[in-house]
C-alpha positions in Angstrom: 0.0 0.0 0.0 1.3 3.4 -1.0 2.1 6.0 1.8 -0.6 8.3 0.5 -3.3 5.6 0.7 -2.1 4.6 4.1 -2.2 8.2 5.3 -5.8 8.6 3.9 -6.9 5.4 5.5 -5.5 6.3 8.9 -6.5 10.0 9.1 -9.6 10.4 6.9 -11.8 10.7 10.0 -9.6 13.5 11.4 -9.6 15.2 8.1 -13.4 15.0 7.8 -13.8 16.4 11.4 -11.5 19.3 10.5 -13.5 20.1 7.4 -16.8 20.1 9.4 -15.3 22.3 12.2 -13.9 24.7 9.6 -17.3 25.0 7.9 -19.3 25.4 11.2 -16.9 27.6 13.1 -14.0 29.0 11.2 -15.9 30.2 8.2 -18.5 32.2 10.2 -15.8 33.7 12.3 -13.8 34.7 9.2 -17.0 36.4 7.9 -17.4 38.3 11.1 -13.8 39.4 11.0 -14.1 40.5 7.4 -17.2 42.6 8.0 -15.7 44.1 11.1 -12.7 45.3 9.1 -14.6 47.1 6.4 -15.8 50.8 6.2 -19.4 51.4 7.0 -20.9 51.5 3.5 -19.0 48.4 2.4 -19.9 46.4 5.4 -23.6 47.0 4.7 -23.3 45.0 1.5 -22.6 41.8 3.5 -20.1 40.5 1.0 -17.5 37.9 2.0 -14.7 39.8 0.3 -11.4 41.3 1.4 -12.1 44.9 2.6 -10.9 47.8 0.5 -9.6 49.4 3.7 -8.6 47.3 6.6 -10.2 49.2 9.6 -10.5 46.4 12.2 -8.6 48.2 14.9 -10.2 51.5 14.2 -13.7 49.9 14.4 -12.8 48.1 17.6 -11.6 51.4 19.2 -14.8 53.1 18.0 -16.9 50.5 19.7 -15.1 50.9 23.0 -15.4 54.7 22.9 -19.0 54.8 21.8 -21.6 56.3 24.1 -19.1 57.5 26.7 -17.3 54.1 26.9 -20.5 52.1 27.4 -18.7 48.9 26.4 -16.4 49.1 29.4 -19.4 49.6 31.7 -21.1 46.6 30.1 -18.1 44.4 30.5 -17.9 45.4 34.2 -21.5 44.6 34.7 -21.2 41.2 32.9 -18.1 40.4 35.0 -19.9 41.2 38.3 -23.0 39.2 37.2 -21.0 36.2 36.0 -18.6 36.0 39.0 -21.4 36.5 41.6 -23.8 34.0 40.0 -21.2 31.3 39.4 -20.0 31.5 43.0 -23.5 31.0 44.4 -24.2 28.3 41.8 -21.2 26.2 42.8 -21.9 26.7 46.6 -25.6 25.9 46.5 -25.4 23.1 44.0 -22.6 21.4 45.9 -24.6 21.5 49.2 -27.8 20.2 47.5 -26.0 17.5 45.5 -24.2 16.2 48.5 -27.3 15.9 50.6 -29.3 14.4 47.8 -26.6 11.7 47.1 -26.1 10.8 50.7 -29.7 10.6 51.7 -32.3 8.2 50.4 -35.7 9.4 51.7 -38.8 11.1 50.4 -37.4 14.6 50.8 -34.4 13.7 48.7 -36.6 12.2 46.0 -38.8 15.3 46.0 -35.8 17.6 45.6 -34.6 15.4 42.8 -37.9 15.7 41.0 -37.8 19.5 41.5 -34.4 19.6 39.9 -35.5 17.6 36.9 -38.5 19.9 36.5 -36.2 22.9 36.5 -34.4 21.4 33.5 -37.6 21.3 31.3 -39.9 24.1 32.6 -39.4 27.5 31.1 -39.3 30.6 33.3 -42.3 32.9 33.3 -41.3 36.5 32.7 -44.3 38.4 34.0 -44.7 36.6 37.4 -40.9 36.9 37.9 -41.0 40.6 37.3 -44.0 40.9 39.6 -42.2 39.2 42.5 -39.1 41.2 42.0 -41.1 44.4 42.1 -42.8 43.2 45.3 -39.4 42.5 46.8 -38.1 45.9 45.7 -35.1 44.4 43.7 -36.3 44.9 40.1 -33.8 46.6 37.8 -31.0 45.6 40.1 -28.0 43.4 39.5 -29.0 41.3 42.5 -32.3 40.3 41.0 -30.6 39.0 37.8 -28.0 37.1 39.9 -30.9 35.3 41.7 -32.5 34.4 38.4 -29.3 33.1 36.8 -28.6 31.0 39.9 -32.1 29.5 39.8 -31.8 28.7 36.1 -28.4 27.0 36.4 -28.9 25.2 39.7 -30.7 22.1 38.4 -28.0 21.2 35.8 -25.1 21.9 38.2 -26.7 19.9 41.0 -27.2 16.9 38.7 -23.6 17.0 37.5 -22.2 17.2 41.0 -24.6 14.5 42.3 -23.3 12.1 39.7 -19.7 13.0 40.6 -20.4 12.6 44.4 -21.8 9.1 43.7 -18.2 8.0 42.7 -16.9 9.1 46.2 -17.1 6.1 48.7 -19.1 6.7 51.8 -16.3 5.2 53.8 -14.5 8.6 53.4 -17.4 10.3 55.2 -17.4 7.7 57.9 -13.6 8.0 58.4 -13.8 11.8 58.7 -16.7 11.6 61.2 -14.8 9.1 63.3 -11.8 11.5 63.4 -14.1 14.1 64.9 -15.0 16.2 61.8 -18.2 18.2 62.0 -20.6 18.0 59.0 -19.5 21.4 57.7 -15.8 20.5 58.0 -16.4 17.2 56.4 -18.0 18.9 53.4 -15.5 21.8 53.0 -12.3 19.9 53.9 -13.0 16.4 52.5 -15.8 16.4 49.9 -15.4 19.7 48.2 -11.7 19.3 47.2 -12.6 16.0 45.6 -15.2 17.7 43.5 -12.6 19.9 41.7 -13.0 18.4 38.2 -16.8 18.7 38.2 -16.6 22.2 39.8 -14.3 23.4 37.0 -16.8 22.1 34.5 -19.7 24.0 36.2 -17.6 27.2 36.5 -16.7 27.2 32.8 -20.1 26.2 31.4 -22.1 28.5 33.7 -19.7 31.4 33.2 -20.0 31.2 29.4 -23.8 30.7 29.5 -24.4 33.6 32.0 -22.0 35.9 30.2 -23.6 35.2 26.8 -27.2 35.5 28.2 -29.1 38.1 26.1 -32.8 37.6 27.0 -32.7 37.7 30.8 -30.8 41.0 31.1 -33.1 42.4 28.4 -36.2 41.4 30.4 -35.1 41.8 34.0 -32.3 44.4 34.0 -33.5 47.5 32.0 -31.7 50.8 32.3 -28.7 52.5 30.7 -26.5 51.8 33.7 -27.4 48.1 33.8 -26.3 47.3 30.3 -24.4 44.0 29.9 -22.0 43.0 27.1 -24.5 41.3 24.9 -26.9 44.3 25.0 -24.3 46.6 23.6 -25.2 45.3 20.1 -28.3 47.6 20.3 -26.0 50.6 20.4 -25.2 50.3 16.6 -28.5 48.9 15.3 -31.8 50.7 14.6 -34.6 50.4 12.2 -33.2 52.9 9.6 -29.6 53.4 10.6 -27.3 50.4 11.4 -23.5 50.5 11.5 -22.8 46.9 10.6 -19.0 47.2 10.7 -19.3 48.3 14.4 -21.9 45.7 15.1 -19.5 42.9 14.0 -16.6 44.6 15.8 -18.8 44.6 18.9 -19.4 40.8 18.4 -15.6 40.3 18.3 -15.0 42.1 21.6 -17.9 40.3 23.3 -16.6 36.9 22.0 -13.1 37.3 23.4 -13.6 36.5 27.1 -15.5 33.2 26.7 -13.1 32.1 23.9 -10.2 32.6 26.3 -12.0 30.6 29.0 -12.6 27.7 26.6 -9.1 27.7 25.3 -7.6 27.3 28.8 -10.2 25.0 30.4 -11.3 22.7 27.6 -9.6 19.6 29.1 -11.1 20.2 32.5 -14.6 20.5 31.0 -14.3 17.1 29.3 -12.9 15.5 32.4 -15.6 16.9 34.7 -18.4 15.9 32.4 -17.2 12.3 32.1 -15.8 11.6 35.6 -19.2 11.1 37.1 -20.3 8.7 34.4 -18.2 5.7 35.5 -18.1 4.4 39.0 -15.0 2.8 40.5 
């Protein structure tokens, strides 16, 4: 067999996967990059051609300076929202998952059913707004943090519960015999063992919350409450849209989650698969 045929036989699956990835991800990103590099009139044509003037850096700077540096305010709000929400998600889901996994009674089964329901039931916007207004937290970052935590809690709890199922109960018993209190058992023994799953939850939840568009739009109105995704409206209107700045905005907004995935992709796969096999 010739070396070329052997190479094709051994690597045709990898080559096909690369072509599919290029079509689904690289080509759209190249289109975004191309439009973001064009002048305003040329970008409005939406042609996948090399720009007559390469203005990528000028357009990125214009997006950052627009509306009195609104993009920087949006990135700060998104960072606060993401960090606060993910911290509460990890803490609450770890607590609930540990109790659900170690207990086998009606209450644990009821909480498990509620968690599954949270995965399939859609949130109701109007009742949620009503309750936030009743509590006096509507149009505040705190209200959206609570909503993001509630939406992400079922998935995170199920991931951690599956992972805790691989931890032998003998570890709990040994710690209790050594005099550890329940809280110390959880924070000093169980929580460090959950690191792979926690990294997965941190990365997936961070990207999902950072990229959330609809929830900030519904529950966090106001110019000072803008998040990164909502800055797209700054350059779009019914009769006057600056598409070169819109696509430049997309590039800026895409950079943080892209960096997160580049650095933590191995931990994501490890955390998602660790709880699937016992032993």
